[in-house]
Every structure is written in structure tokens, then in C-alpha cells.
PDB file of N, CA, C, O and CB in Angstrom:
ATOM      1  N   MET A   1      16.207 -32.286  17.294  1.00  0.00           N
ATOM      2  CA  MET A   1      15.783 -31.268  16.348  1.00  0.00           C
ATOM      3  C   MET A   1      17.238 -31.093  15.446  1.00  0.00           C
ATOM      4  O   MET A   1      18.280 -31.271  16.078  1.00  0.00           O
ATOM      5  CB  MET A   1      15.194 -29.758  17.206  1.00  0.00           C
ATOM      6  N   ILE A   2      17.320 -30.806  14.230  1.00  0.00           N
ATOM      7  CA  ILE A   2      18.739 -30.115  13.473  1.00  0.00           C
ATOM      8  C   ILE A   2      18.590 -29.326  13.445  1.00  0.00           C
ATOM      9  O   ILE A   2      17.688 -28.669  12.928  1.00  0.00           O
ATOM     10  CB  ILE A   2      19.289 -30.237  12.347  1.00  0.00           C
ATOM     11  N   LYS A   3      19.529 -29.055  14.064  1.00  0.00           N
ATOM     12  CA  LYS A   3      19.961 -27.220  13.512  1.00  0.00           C
ATOM     13  C   LYS A   3      21.242 -27.262  12.632  1.00  0.00           C
ATOM     14  O   LYS A   3      22.342 -27.814  12.646  1.00  0.00           O
ATOM     15  CB  LYS A   3      20.469 -25.966  15.055  1.00  0.00           C
ATOM     16  N   LYS A   4      20.179 -25.955  11.467  1.00  0.00           N
ATOM     17  CA  LYS A   4      20.643 -25.602   9.984  1.00  0.00           C
ATOM     18  C   LYS A   4      20.873 -23.685  10.215  1.00  0.00           C
ATOM     19  O   LYS A   4      20.011 -22.827  10.405  1.00  0.00           O
ATOM     20  CB  LYS A   4      19.077 -26.177   8.544  1.00  0.00           C
ATOM     21  N   ASN A   5      22.424 -23.547  10.095  1.00  0.00           N
ATOM     22  CA  ASN A   5      22.813 -22.422   9.544  1.00  0.00           C
ATOM     23  C   ASN A   5      22.216 -21.671   8.525  1.00  0.00           C
ATOM     24  O   ASN A   5      22.334 -22.277   7.460  1.00  0.00           O
ATOM     25  CB  ASN A   5      23.783 -22.612   9.221  1.00  0.00           C
ATOM     26  N   PRO A   6      21.631 -20.616   8.402  1.00  0.00           N
ATOM     27  CA  PRO A   6      20.477 -20.218   7.521  1.00  0.00           C
ATOM     28  C   PRO A   6      21.211 -19.326   6.743  1.00  0.00           C
ATOM     29  O   PRO A   6      22.172 -18.639   7.091  1.00  0.00           O
ATOM     30  CB  PRO A   6      19.146 -19.575   8.211  1.00  0.00           C
ATOM     31  N   TYR A   7      20.322 -19.448   4.971  1.00  0.00           N
ATOM     32  CA  TYR A   7      21.265 -19.245   3.537  1.00  0.00           C
ATOM     33  C   TYR A   7      20.822 -18.474   3.515  1.00  0.00           C
ATOM     34  O   TYR A   7      19.612 -18.290   3.638  1.00  0.00           O
ATOM     35  CB  TYR A   7      21.399 -19.930   2.259  1.00  0.00           C
ATOM     36  N   ILE A   8      21.981 -17.438   3.280  1.00  0.00           N
ATOM     37  CA  ILE A   8      21.799 -15.900   2.875  1.00  0.00           C
ATOM     38  C   ILE A   8      22.171 -15.403   1.682  1.00  0.00           C
ATOM     39  O   ILE A   8      23.334 -15.290   1.294  1.00  0.00           O
ATOM     40  CB  ILE A   8      22.448 -15.080   3.677  1.00  0.00           C
ATOM     41  N   ILE A   9      21.232 -15.115   1.116  1.00  0.00           N
ATOM     42  CA  ILE A   9      21.202 -14.350  -0.090  1.00  0.00           C
ATOM     43  C   ILE A   9      21.649 -13.370  -0.615  1.00  0.00           C
ATOM     44  O   ILE A   9      21.354 -12.811   0.441  1.00  0.00           O
ATOM     45  CB  ILE A   9      20.489 -14.123  -0.274  1.00  0.00           C
ATOM     46  N   ALA A  10      22.123 -12.504  -1.273  1.00  0.00           N
ATOM     47  CA  ALA A  10      22.423 -11.326  -1.830  1.00  0.00           C
ATOM     48  C   ALA A  10      21.613 -10.918  -2.589  1.00  0.00           C
ATOM     49  O   ALA A  10      21.235 -11.750  -3.415  1.00  0.00           O
ATOM     50  CB  ALA A  10      23.420 -11.273  -2.362  1.00  0.00           C
ATOM     51  N   GLU A  11      20.977  -9.490  -2.674  1.00  0.00           N
ATOM     52  CA  GLU A  11      20.039  -9.072  -3.134  1.00  0.00           C
ATOM     53  C   GLU A  11      20.222  -7.894  -4.105  1.00  0.00           C
ATOM     54  O   GLU A  11      19.796  -6.739  -4.078  1.00  0.00           O
ATOM     55  CB  GLU A  11      19.328  -8.890  -2.181  1.00  0.00           C
ATOM     56  N   ILE A  12      21.162  -8.712  -5.156  1.00  0.00           N
ATOM     57  CA  ILE A  12      21.654  -7.334  -6.251  1.00  0.00           C
ATOM     58  C   ILE A  12      20.813  -6.387  -6.856  1.00  0.00           C
ATOM     59  O   ILE A  12      21.066  -5.182  -6.856  1.00  0.00           O
ATOM     60  CB  ILE A  12      22.270  -7.773  -7.493  1.00  0.00           C
ATOM     61  N   GLY A  13      19.486  -7.060  -7.547  1.00  0.00           N
ATOM     62  CA  GLY A  13      18.451  -5.987  -8.247  1.00  0.00           C
ATOM     63  C   GLY A  13      18.667  -5.460  -9.120  1.00  0.00           C
ATOM     64  O   GLY A  13      18.844  -6.150 -10.124  1.00  0.00           O
ATOM     65  N   LEU A  14      18.737  -4.520  -9.204  1.00  0.00           N
ATOM     66  CA  LEU A  14      19.218  -3.916 -10.551  1.00  0.00           C
ATOM     67  C   LEU A  14      20.404  -3.247 -10.159  1.00  0.00           C
ATOM     68  O   LEU A  14      20.688  -2.142 -10.622  1.00  0.00           O
ATOM     69  CB  LEU A  14      18.187  -2.894 -11.298  1.00  0.00           C
ATOM     70  N   ASN A  15      20.727  -3.516  -9.785  1.00  0.00           N
ATOM     71  CA  ASN A  15      22.107  -1.709  -9.706  1.00  0.00           C
ATOM     72  C   ASN A  15      24.075  -2.304 -10.486  1.00  0.00           C
ATOM     73  O   ASN A  15      25.248  -1.981 -10.295  1.00  0.00           O
ATOM     74  CB  ASN A  15      22.621  -1.078  -6.688  1.00  0.00           C
ATOM     75  N   HIS A  16      23.275  -3.318 -11.383  1.00  0.00           N
ATOM     76  CA  HIS A  16      23.644  -4.083 -12.409  1.00  0.00           C
ATOM     77  C   HIS A  16      23.683  -2.712 -13.579  1.00  0.00           C
ATOM     78  O   HIS A  16      24.506  -2.556 -14.481  1.00  0.00           O
ATOM     79  CB  HIS A  16      22.491  -5.485 -12.671  1.00  0.00           C
ATOM     80  N   ASN A  17      23.033  -2.215 -13.381  1.00  0.00           N
ATOM     81  CA  ASN A  17      22.912  -1.786 -15.026  1.00  0.00           C
ATOM     82  C   ASN A  17      22.724  -2.289 -16.367  1.00  0.00           C
ATOM     83  O   ASN A  17      22.673  -1.678 -17.434  1.00  0.00           O
ATOM     84  CB  ASN A  17      23.761  -1.357 -15.319  1.00  0.00           C
ATOM     85  N   GLY A  18      22.621  -3.654 -16.076  1.00  0.00           N
ATOM     86  CA  GLY A  18      22.481  -4.361 -17.676  1.00  0.00           C
ATOM     87  C   GLY A  18      24.533  -4.383 -17.580  1.00  0.00           C
ATOM     88  O   GLY A  18      24.825  -4.354 -18.775  1.00  0.00           O
ATOM     89  N   LYS A  19      25.049  -4.396 -17.274  1.00  0.00           N
ATOM     90  CA  LYS A  19      26.296  -4.812 -17.722  1.00  0.00           C
ATOM     91  C   LYS A  19      26.929  -5.978 -16.096  1.00  0.00           C
ATOM     92  O   LYS A  19      26.851  -6.086 -14.873  1.00  0.00           O
ATOM     93  CB  LYS A  19      27.361  -3.071 -18.161  1.00  0.00           C
ATOM     94  N   PHE A  20      27.863  -6.928 -18.051  1.00  0.00           N
ATOM     95  CA  PHE A  20      28.384  -7.927 -17.318  1.00  0.00           C
ATOM     96  C   PHE A  20      29.228  -8.325 -16.249  1.00  0.00           C
ATOM     97  O   PHE A  20      29.334  -9.295 -15.500  1.00  0.00           O
ATOM     98  CB  PHE A  20      28.674  -8.315 -17.849  1.00  0.00           C
ATOM     99  N   SER A  21      30.034  -6.767 -16.525  1.00  0.00           N
ATOM    100  CA  SER A  21      31.286  -6.857 -15.977  1.00  0.00           C
ATOM    101  C   SER A  21      30.603  -6.361 -14.579  1.00  0.00           C
ATOM    102  O   SER A  21      31.066  -6.955 -13.605  1.00  0.00           O
ATOM    103  CB  SER A  21      32.597  -5.938 -16.748  1.00  0.00           C
ATOM    104  N   ILE A  22      29.694  -5.487 -14.309  1.00  0.00           N
ATOM    105  CA  ILE A  22      29.474  -4.975 -12.624  1.00  0.00           C
ATOM    106  C   ILE A  22      29.163  -5.888 -12.145  1.00  0.00           C
ATOM    107  O   ILE A  22      29.916  -6.252 -11.242  1.00  0.00           O
ATOM    108  CB  ILE A  22      28.478  -3.947 -12.134  1.00  0.00           C
ATOM    109  N   ALA A  23      27.343  -7.214 -12.562  1.00  0.00           N
ATOM    110  CA  ALA A  23      27.587  -7.749 -12.081  1.00  0.00           C
ATOM    111  C   ALA A  23      28.435  -9.341 -11.441  1.00  0.00           C
ATOM    112  O   ALA A  23      28.159 -10.210 -10.613  1.00  0.00           O
ATOM    113  CB  ALA A  23      27.020  -7.339 -12.194  1.00  0.00           C
ATOM    114  N   LYS A  24      29.460  -9.077 -12.301  1.00  0.00           N
ATOM    115  CA  LYS A  24      29.886  -9.674 -12.040  1.00  0.00           C
ATOM    116  C   LYS A  24      31.463  -9.262 -10.564  1.00  0.00           C
ATOM    117  O   LYS A  24      32.177 -10.021  -9.909  1.00  0.00           O
ATOM    118  CB  LYS A  24      29.852 -10.111 -13.341  1.00  0.00           C
ATOM    119  N   GLU A  25      31.382  -8.051 -10.623  1.00  0.00           N
ATOM    120  CA  GLU A  25      32.363  -7.673  -9.478  1.00  0.00           C
ATOM    121  C   GLU A  25      30.505  -7.904  -8.777  1.00  0.00           C
ATOM    122  O   GLU A  25      30.038  -9.039  -8.679  1.00  0.00           O
ATOM    123  CB  GLU A  25      33.616  -5.694  -9.483  1.00  0.00           C
ATOM    124  N   SER A  26      29.937  -7.032  -8.494  1.00  0.00           N
ATOM    125  CA  SER A  26      28.684  -7.454  -7.427  1.00  0.00           C
ATOM    126  C   SER A  26      29.349  -9.012  -6.656  1.00  0.00           C
ATOM    127  O   SER A  26      30.213  -9.104  -5.783  1.00  0.00           O
ATOM    128  CB  SER A  26      26.833  -7.828  -8.539  1.00  0.00           C
ATOM    129  N   ILE A  27      28.822  -9.763  -7.134  1.00  0.00           N
ATOM    130  CA  ILE A  27      28.944 -11.400  -7.150  1.00  0.00           C
ATOM    131  C   ILE A  27      30.580 -11.842  -6.402  1.00  0.00           C
ATOM    132  O   ILE A  27      30.826 -12.717  -5.572  1.00  0.00           O
ATOM    133  CB  ILE A  27      28.848 -12.022  -9.093  1.00  0.00           C
ATOM    134  N   ILE A  28      31.059 -11.330  -6.751  1.00  0.00           N
ATOM    135  CA  ILE A  28      33.480 -11.355  -6.183  1.00  0.00           C
ATOM    136  C   ILE A  28      32.211 -10.830  -5.298  1.00  0.00           C
ATOM    137  O   ILE A  28      31.414 -11.658  -4.858  1.00  0.00           O
ATOM    138  CB  ILE A  28      35.729  -9.986  -7.061  1.00  0.00           C
ATOM    139  N   LYS A  29      32.003  -9.126  -4.993  1.00  0.00           N
ATOM    140  CA  LYS A  29      31.868  -8.464  -3.440  1.00  0.00           C
ATOM    141  C   LYS A  29      31.136  -9.492  -2.458  1.00  0.00           C
ATOM    142  O   LYS A  29      31.356  -9.729  -1.271  1.00  0.00           O
ATOM    143  CB  LYS A  29      30.878  -6.948  -3.451  1.00  0.00           C
ATOM    144  N   ALA A  30      29.882 -10.202  -3.634  1.00  0.00           N
ATOM    145  CA  ALA A  30      29.155 -10.400  -2.281  1.00  0.00           C
ATOM    146  C   ALA A  30      29.579 -12.554  -1.825  1.00  0.00           C
ATOM    147  O   ALA A  30      29.109 -13.259  -0.931  1.00  0.00           O
ATOM    148  CB  ALA A  30      26.865  -9.876  -2.722  1.00  0.00           C
ATOM    149  N   ALA A  31      30.291 -12.785  -2.589  1.00  0.00           N
ATOM    150  CA  ALA A  31      31.005 -14.293  -2.276  1.00  0.00           C
ATOM    151  C   ALA A  31      32.072 -14.091  -0.874  1.00  0.00           C
ATOM    152  O   ALA A  31      32.129 -14.689   0.200  1.00  0.00           O
ATOM    153  CB  ALA A  31      32.104 -14.871  -3.877  1.00  0.00           C
ATOM    154  N   LYS A  32      33.143 -12.544  -1.667  1.00  0.00           N
ATOM    155  CA  LYS A  32      34.096 -12.230  -0.100  1.00  0.00           C
ATOM    156  C   LYS A  32      33.019 -12.087   1.501  1.00  0.00           C
ATOM    157  O   LYS A  32      33.318 -12.425   2.646  1.00  0.00           O
ATOM    158  CB  LYS A  32      35.058 -10.256  -0.352  1.00  0.00           C
ATOM    159  N   CYS A  33      31.861 -11.520   1.027  1.00  0.00           N
ATOM    160  CA  CYS A  33      31.155 -10.884   2.250  1.00  0.00           C
ATOM    161  C   CYS A  33      30.188 -12.631   2.660  1.00  0.00           C
ATOM    162  O   CYS A  33      29.082 -12.582   3.198  1.00  0.00           O
ATOM    163  CB  CYS A  33      29.878  -9.056   1.646  1.00  0.00           C
ATOM    164  N   GLY A  34      30.895 -14.095   2.265  1.00  0.00           N
ATOM    165  CA  GLY A  34      30.314 -15.409   2.694  1.00  0.00           C
ATOM    166  C   GLY A  34      28.805 -15.362   2.291  1.00  0.00           C
ATOM    167  O   GLY A  34      28.269 -16.363   2.767  1.00  0.00           O
ATOM    168  N   VAL A  35      28.176 -14.824   1.808  1.00  0.00           N
ATOM    169  CA  VAL A  35      26.766 -14.812   1.440  1.00  0.00           C
ATOM    170  C   VAL A  35      27.058 -16.257   0.967  1.00  0.00           C
ATOM    171  O   VAL A  35      28.168 -16.780   1.078  1.00  0.00           O
ATOM    172  CB  VAL A  35      26.119 -13.572   0.302  1.00  0.00           C
ATOM    173  N   ASP A  36      25.493 -17.124   0.194  1.00  0.00           N
ATOM    174  CA  ASP A  36      25.442 -18.553  -0.084  1.00  0.00           C
ATOM    175  C   ASP A  36      24.972 -18.355  -1.494  1.00  0.00           C
ATOM    176  O   ASP A  36      25.071 -19.394  -2.147  1.00  0.00           O
ATOM    177  CB  ASP A  36      24.461 -19.505   0.919  1.00  0.00           C
ATOM    178  N   ALA A  37      24.329 -16.995  -2.384  1.00  0.00           N
ATOM    179  CA  ALA A  37      23.900 -16.994  -4.095  1.00  0.00           C
ATOM    180  C   ALA A  37      23.766 -15.629  -3.428  1.00  0.00           C
ATOM    181  O   ALA A  37      24.129 -15.062  -2.397  1.00  0.00           O
ATOM    182  CB  ALA A  37      22.366 -18.033  -5.085  1.00  0.00           C
ATOM    183  N   VAL A  38      22.715 -15.267  -5.079  1.00  0.00           N
ATOM    184  CA  VAL A  38      23.145 -12.986  -5.582  1.00  0.00           C
ATOM    185  C   VAL A  38      22.076 -13.913  -6.220  1.00  0.00           C
ATOM    186  O   VAL A  38      21.907 -15.001  -6.771  1.00  0.00           O
ATOM    187  CB  VAL A  38      25.088 -11.663  -6.711  1.00  0.00           C
ATOM    188  N   LYS A  39      21.391 -12.651  -5.741  1.00  0.00           N
ATOM    189  CA  LYS A  39      20.211 -12.420  -7.041  1.00  0.00           C
ATOM    190  C   LYS A  39      19.706 -10.846  -8.037  1.00  0.00           C
ATOM    191  O   LYS A  39      19.590  -9.671  -7.689  1.00  0.00           O
ATOM    192  CB  LYS A  39      18.757 -12.838  -6.226  1.00  0.00           C
ATOM    193  N   PHE A  40      19.565 -11.340  -8.968  1.00  0.00           N
ATOM    194  CA  PHE A  40      19.821 -10.263  -9.538  1.00  0.00           C
ATOM    195  C   PHE A  40      18.353 -10.311 -10.297  1.00  0.00           C
ATOM    196  O   PHE A  40      17.694 -11.326 -10.523  1.00  0.00           O
ATOM    197  CB  PHE A  40      21.253 -10.227 -10.365  1.00  0.00           C
ATOM    198  N   GLN A  41      17.809  -8.105 -10.838  1.00  0.00           N
ATOM    199  CA  GLN A  41      16.565  -8.724 -11.807  1.00  0.00           C
ATOM    200  C   GLN A  41      17.058  -7.725 -13.087  1.00  0.00           C
ATOM    201  O   GLN A  41      17.944  -6.871 -13.051  1.00  0.00           O
ATOM    202  CB  GLN A  41      14.565  -8.409 -11.119  1.00  0.00           C
ATOM    203  N   ASN A  42      16.139  -8.135 -14.304  1.00  0.00           N
ATOM    204  CA  ASN A  42      16.390  -7.170 -15.393  1.00  0.00           C
ATOM    205  C   ASN A  42      14.988  -7.706 -16.116  1.00  0.00           C
ATOM    206  O   ASN A  42      14.604  -8.859 -15.920  1.00  0.00           O
ATOM    207  CB  ASN A  42      18.038  -7.327 -16.331  1.00  0.00           C
ATOM    208  N   PHE A  43      14.220  -6.735 -17.009  1.00  0.00           N
ATOM    209  CA  PHE A  43      13.574  -6.143 -17.182  1.00  0.00           C
ATOM    210  C   PHE A  43      13.427  -5.133 -18.257  1.00  0.00           C
ATOM    211  O   PHE A  43      13.610  -3.995 -17.826  1.00  0.00           O
ATOM    212  CB  PHE A  43      13.556  -5.962 -16.369  1.00  0.00           C
ATOM    213  N   ILE A  44      13.168  -5.189 -19.453  1.00  0.00           N
ATOM    214  CA  ILE A  44      12.450  -4.391 -20.455  1.00  0.00           C
ATOM    215  C   ILE A  44      11.723  -3.371 -20.031  1.00  0.00           C
ATOM    216  O   ILE A  44      10.506  -3.534 -19.936  1.00  0.00           O
ATOM    217  CB  ILE A  44      11.644  -5.090 -21.165  1.00  0.00           C
ATOM    218  N   THR A  45      12.479  -1.755 -19.591  1.00  0.00           N
ATOM    219  CA  THR A  45      11.539  -1.037 -18.673  1.00  0.00           C
ATOM    220  C   THR A  45       9.969  -0.163 -20.435  1.00  0.00           C
ATOM    221  O   THR A  45       8.888   0.423 -20.372  1.00  0.00           O
ATOM    222  CB  THR A  45      13.059   0.704 -17.377  1.00  0.00           C
ATOM    223  N   GLU A  46      10.639  -0.517 -21.301  1.00  0.00           N
ATOM    224  CA  GLU A  46       9.025  -0.713 -22.395  1.00  0.00           C
ATOM    225  C   GLU A  46       7.990  -1.127 -22.420  1.00  0.00           C
ATOM    226  O   GLU A  46       6.897  -0.713 -22.808  1.00  0.00           O
ATOM    227  CB  GLU A  46       8.928  -1.238 -23.274  1.00  0.00           C
ATOM    228  N   ASP A  47       8.782  -3.032 -21.454  1.00  0.00           N
ATOM    229  CA  ASP A  47       6.965  -3.421 -21.391  1.00  0.00           C
ATOM    230  C   ASP A  47       5.718  -2.820 -20.199  1.00  0.00           C
ATOM    231  O   ASP A  47       4.499  -2.987 -20.255  1.00  0.00           O
ATOM    232  CB  ASP A  47       6.899  -5.184 -21.081  1.00  0.00           C
ATOM    233  N   PHE A  48       6.411  -2.192 -19.304  1.00  0.00           N
ATOM    234  CA  PHE A  48       5.698  -1.249 -18.607  1.00  0.00           C
ATOM    235  C   PHE A  48       5.163  -0.393 -18.577  1.00  0.00           C
ATOM    236  O   PHE A  48       4.619  -0.119 -17.508  1.00  0.00           O
ATOM    237  CB  PHE A  48       5.912  -0.972 -18.166  1.00  0.00           C
ATOM    238  N   ILE A  49       4.988   0.635 -19.865  1.00  0.00           N
ATOM    239  CA  ILE A  49       5.439   0.990 -20.063  1.00  0.00           C
ATOM    240  C   ILE A  49       3.787   2.000 -21.594  1.00  0.00           C
ATOM    241  O   ILE A  49       3.895   2.164 -22.809  1.00  0.00           O
ATOM    242  CB  ILE A  49       6.789   0.052 -19.956  1.00  0.00           C
ATOM    243  N   LYS A  50       2.684   2.341 -20.715  1.00  0.00           N
ATOM    244  CA  LYS A  50       1.483   2.129 -21.749  1.00  0.00           C
ATOM    245  C   LYS A  50       2.026   2.993 -23.190  1.00  0.00           C
ATOM    246  O   LYS A  50       2.125   2.502 -24.314  1.00  0.00           O
ATOM    247  CB  LYS A  50      -0.191   2.878 -21.019  1.00  0.00           C
ATOM    248  N   ASN A  51       2.501   5.149 -22.578  1.00  0.00           N
ATOM    249  CA  ASN A  51       2.422   5.431 -23.445  1.00  0.00           C
ATOM    250  C   ASN A  51       3.891   5.538 -23.951  1.00  0.00           C
ATOM    251  O   ASN A  51       4.782   5.979 -23.224  1.00  0.00           O
ATOM    252  CB  ASN A  51       1.613   6.299 -23.419  1.00  0.00           C
ATOM    253  N   LYS A  52       4.145   5.045 -25.444  1.00  0.00           N
ATOM    254  CA  LYS A  52       5.583   4.951 -25.324  1.00  0.00           C
ATOM    255  C   LYS A  52       6.208   6.764 -25.656  1.00  0.00           C
ATOM    256  O   LYS A  52       7.347   7.144 -25.926  1.00  0.00           O
ATOM    257  CB  LYS A  52       6.171   3.596 -26.629  1.00  0.00           C
ATOM    258  N   ASN A  53       5.234   7.363 -25.531  1.00  0.00           N
ATOM    259  CA  ASN A  53       5.527   9.046 -26.044  1.00  0.00           C
ATOM    260  C   ASN A  53       7.032   9.664 -25.084  1.00  0.00           C
ATOM    261  O   ASN A  53       8.113  10.244 -25.187  1.00  0.00           O
ATOM    262  CB  ASN A  53       3.754  10.282 -25.483  1.00  0.00           C
ATOM    263  N   LEU A  54       5.937   8.909 -24.004  1.00  0.00           N
ATOM    264  CA  LEU A  54       6.616   9.269 -22.601  1.00  0.00           C
ATOM    265  C   LEU A  54       8.499   9.820 -23.752  1.00  0.00           C
ATOM    266  O   LEU A  54       9.176   9.506 -24.731  1.00  0.00           O
ATOM    267  CB  LEU A  54       6.676   7.180 -21.006  1.00  0.00           C
ATOM    268  N   THR A  55       8.404  10.781 -22.603  1.00  0.00           N
ATOM    269  CA  THR A  55      10.897  11.000 -22.628  1.00  0.00           C
ATOM    270  C   THR A  55      11.118  11.404 -21.035  1.00  0.00           C
ATOM    271  O   THR A  55      10.353  12.117 -20.386  1.00  0.00           O
ATOM    272  CB  THR A  55      11.984  13.222 -24.061  1.00  0.00           C
ATOM    273  N   HIS A  56      12.545  10.682 -20.471  1.00  0.00           N
ATOM    274  CA  HIS A  56      12.438  10.573 -18.638  1.00  0.00           C
ATOM    275  C   HIS A  56      13.718  11.202 -19.691  1.00  0.00           C
ATOM    276  O   HIS A  56      14.077  11.228 -20.868  1.00  0.00           O
ATOM    277  CB  HIS A  56      12.291   8.869 -17.068  1.00  0.00           C
ATOM    278  N   THR A  57      14.107  11.694 -18.251  1.00  0.00           N
ATOM    279  CA  THR A  57      16.063  12.354 -17.953  1.00  0.00           C
ATOM    280  C   THR A  57      16.206  11.902 -17.036  1.00  0.00           C
ATOM    281  O   THR A  57      15.449  12.185 -16.107  1.00  0.00           O
ATOM    282  CB  THR A  57      16.665  13.995 -17.711  1.00  0.00           C
ATOM    283  N   TYR A  58      17.384  10.868 -16.851  1.00  0.00           N
ATOM    284  CA  TYR A  58      18.392  10.373 -15.685  1.00  0.00           C
ATOM    285  C   TYR A  58      19.578  11.539 -16.010  1.00  0.00           C
ATOM    286  O   TYR A  58      19.903  12.150 -17.028  1.00  0.00           O
ATOM    287  CB  TYR A  58      19.022   8.465 -15.873  1.00  0.00           C
ATOM    288  N   TYR A  59      20.125  11.521 -14.393  1.00  0.00           N
ATOM    289  CA  TYR A  59      21.403  11.970 -13.795  1.00  0.00           C
ATOM    290  C   TYR A  59      21.245  11.325 -13.114  1.00  0.00           C
ATOM    291  O   TYR A  59      20.512  10.640 -12.401  1.00  0.00           O
ATOM    292  CB  TYR A  59      21.811  13.136 -13.385  1.00  0.00           C
ATOM    293  N   VAL A  60      23.179  12.025 -13.819  1.00  0.00           N
ATOM    294  CA  VAL A  60      23.913  10.854 -12.592  1.00  0.00           C
ATOM    295  C   VAL A  60      23.741  11.668 -11.805  1.00  0.00           C
ATOM    296  O   VAL A  60      23.117  12.653 -12.198  1.00  0.00           O
ATOM    297  CB  VAL A  60      25.542  10.208 -12.551  1.00  0.00           C
ATOM    298  N   GLY A  61      24.263  11.639 -10.161  1.00  0.00           N
ATOM    299  CA  GLY A  61      24.630  13.161  -9.494  1.00  0.00           C
ATOM    300  C   GLY A  61      23.579  14.382  -9.628  1.00  0.00           C
ATOM    301  O   GLY A  61      22.379  14.540  -9.406  1.00  0.00           O
ATOM    302  N   LYS A  62      24.645  15.154 -10.103  1.00  0.00           N
ATOM    303  CA  LYS A  62      23.827  16.528 -10.269  1.00  0.00           C
ATOM    304  C   LYS A  62      23.525  17.087 -11.528  1.00  0.00           C
ATOM    305  O   LYS A  62      22.774  18.044 -11.714  1.00  0.00           O
ATOM    306  CB  LYS A  62      24.479  17.577  -9.659  1.00  0.00           C
ATOM    307  N   LYS A  63      24.175  16.417 -12.429  1.00  0.00           N
ATOM    308  CA  LYS A  63      24.567  16.322 -13.864  1.00  0.00           C
ATOM    309  C   LYS A  63      23.921  14.915 -14.863  1.00  0.00           C
ATOM    310  O   LYS A  63      23.817  13.690 -14.926  1.00  0.00           O
ATOM    311  CB  LYS A  63      26.260  16.260 -13.782  1.00  0.00           C
ATOM    312  N   LYS A  64      23.518  16.630 -15.739  1.00  0.00           N
ATOM    313  CA  LYS A  64      22.018  14.937 -16.575  1.00  0.00           C
ATOM    314  C   LYS A  64      23.156  13.915 -17.529  1.00  0.00           C
ATOM    315  O   LYS A  64      23.953  14.695 -18.049  1.00  0.00           O
ATOM    316  CB  LYS A  64      20.110  15.916 -18.550  1.00  0.00           C
ATOM    317  N   ASP A  65      23.312  13.241 -17.713  1.00  0.00           N
ATOM    318  CA  ASP A  65      23.192  11.987 -18.304  1.00  0.00           C
ATOM    319  C   ASP A  65      22.983  12.392 -19.271  1.00  0.00           C
ATOM    320  O   ASP A  65      23.447  13.448 -19.702  1.00  0.00           O
ATOM    321  CB  ASP A  65      22.389  11.051 -17.936  1.00  0.00           C
ATOM    322  N   ASN A  66      21.921  11.342 -20.086  1.00  0.00           N
ATOM    323  CA  ASN A  66      21.675  11.140 -21.315  1.00  0.00           C
ATOM    324  C   ASN A  66      19.950  11.243 -21.203  1.00  0.00           C
ATOM    325  O   ASN A  66      19.193  11.472 -20.259  1.00  0.00           O
ATOM    326  CB  ASN A  66      22.408   9.718 -21.857  1.00  0.00           C
ATOM    327  N   LYS A  67      19.768  10.993 -22.469  1.00  0.00           N
ATOM    328  CA  LYS A  67      17.849  11.890 -22.016  1.00  0.00           C
ATOM    329  C   LYS A  67      17.701  10.175 -23.580  1.00  0.00           C
ATOM    330  O   LYS A  67      18.292   9.669 -24.534  1.00  0.00           O
ATOM    331  CB  LYS A  67      17.206  15.116 -22.908  1.00  0.00           C
ATOM    332  N   ILE A  68      16.631  10.085 -22.842  1.00  0.00           N
ATOM    333  CA  ILE A  68      16.466   8.824 -22.976  1.00  0.00           C
ATOM    334  C   ILE A  68      14.471   8.906 -23.672  1.00  0.00           C
ATOM    335  O   ILE A  68      13.830   9.309 -22.702  1.00  0.00           O
ATOM    336  CB  ILE A  68      16.933   7.974 -21.202  1.00  0.00           C
ATOM    337  N   SER A  69      13.521   8.683 -24.836  1.00  0.00           N
ATOM    338  CA  SER A  69      12.696   8.380 -25.332  1.00  0.00           C
ATOM    339  C   SER A  69      12.065   7.200 -25.560  1.00  0.00           C
ATOM    340  O   SER A  69      12.257   6.440 -26.509  1.00  0.00           O
ATOM    341  CB  SER A  69      12.869   8.773 -25.946  1.00  0.00           C
ATOM    342  N   LEU A  70      10.983   7.019 -24.273  1.00  0.00           N
ATOM    343  CA  LEU A  70      10.490   5.453 -24.635  1.00  0.00           C
ATOM    344  C   LEU A  70       9.350   5.758 -24.899  1.00  0.00           C
ATOM    345  O   LEU A  70       8.544   4.895 -25.243  1.00  0.00           O
ATOM    346  CB  LEU A  70      10.520   4.234 -23.569  1.00  0.00           C
TER     347      LEU A  70
END
């Protein structure tokens, strides 16, 4: 039986907020931790919402950041 080391994948998901600089920084930090690969997710929110007239307010900490109509 041949022993193999596990293949480690870091789940970055949507934590990059669609920004390349954050994605790149996440990759660099994951590599420093010794992972073999990273995994991202990306999607267009509007594709998942039936009612396009909904409004949602996003918060950063306790402060309102912006209001987006979907």
C-alpha cells in the first residue's frame, strides 16, 4: 500500500467580494499555510432572485454601508 499525503484545498468562497486584490491576498496567505489549492465561488445574485423589486440593506459592522435594489 502506497501512503499519500492529503491534498489540502482552502475554501475562500465569496470572501473576496468580487475584488481581485482580496482574492490574490487570500491565495498568498493560503499558500503560506501550506495548502495545495484554493477554491472560490462567484455568482450573480440577480440570477437567484425571483422578485427583482426587492431591496436589501447591507451592513458593515454596525454602520449602514449601502442600499442595493435587486
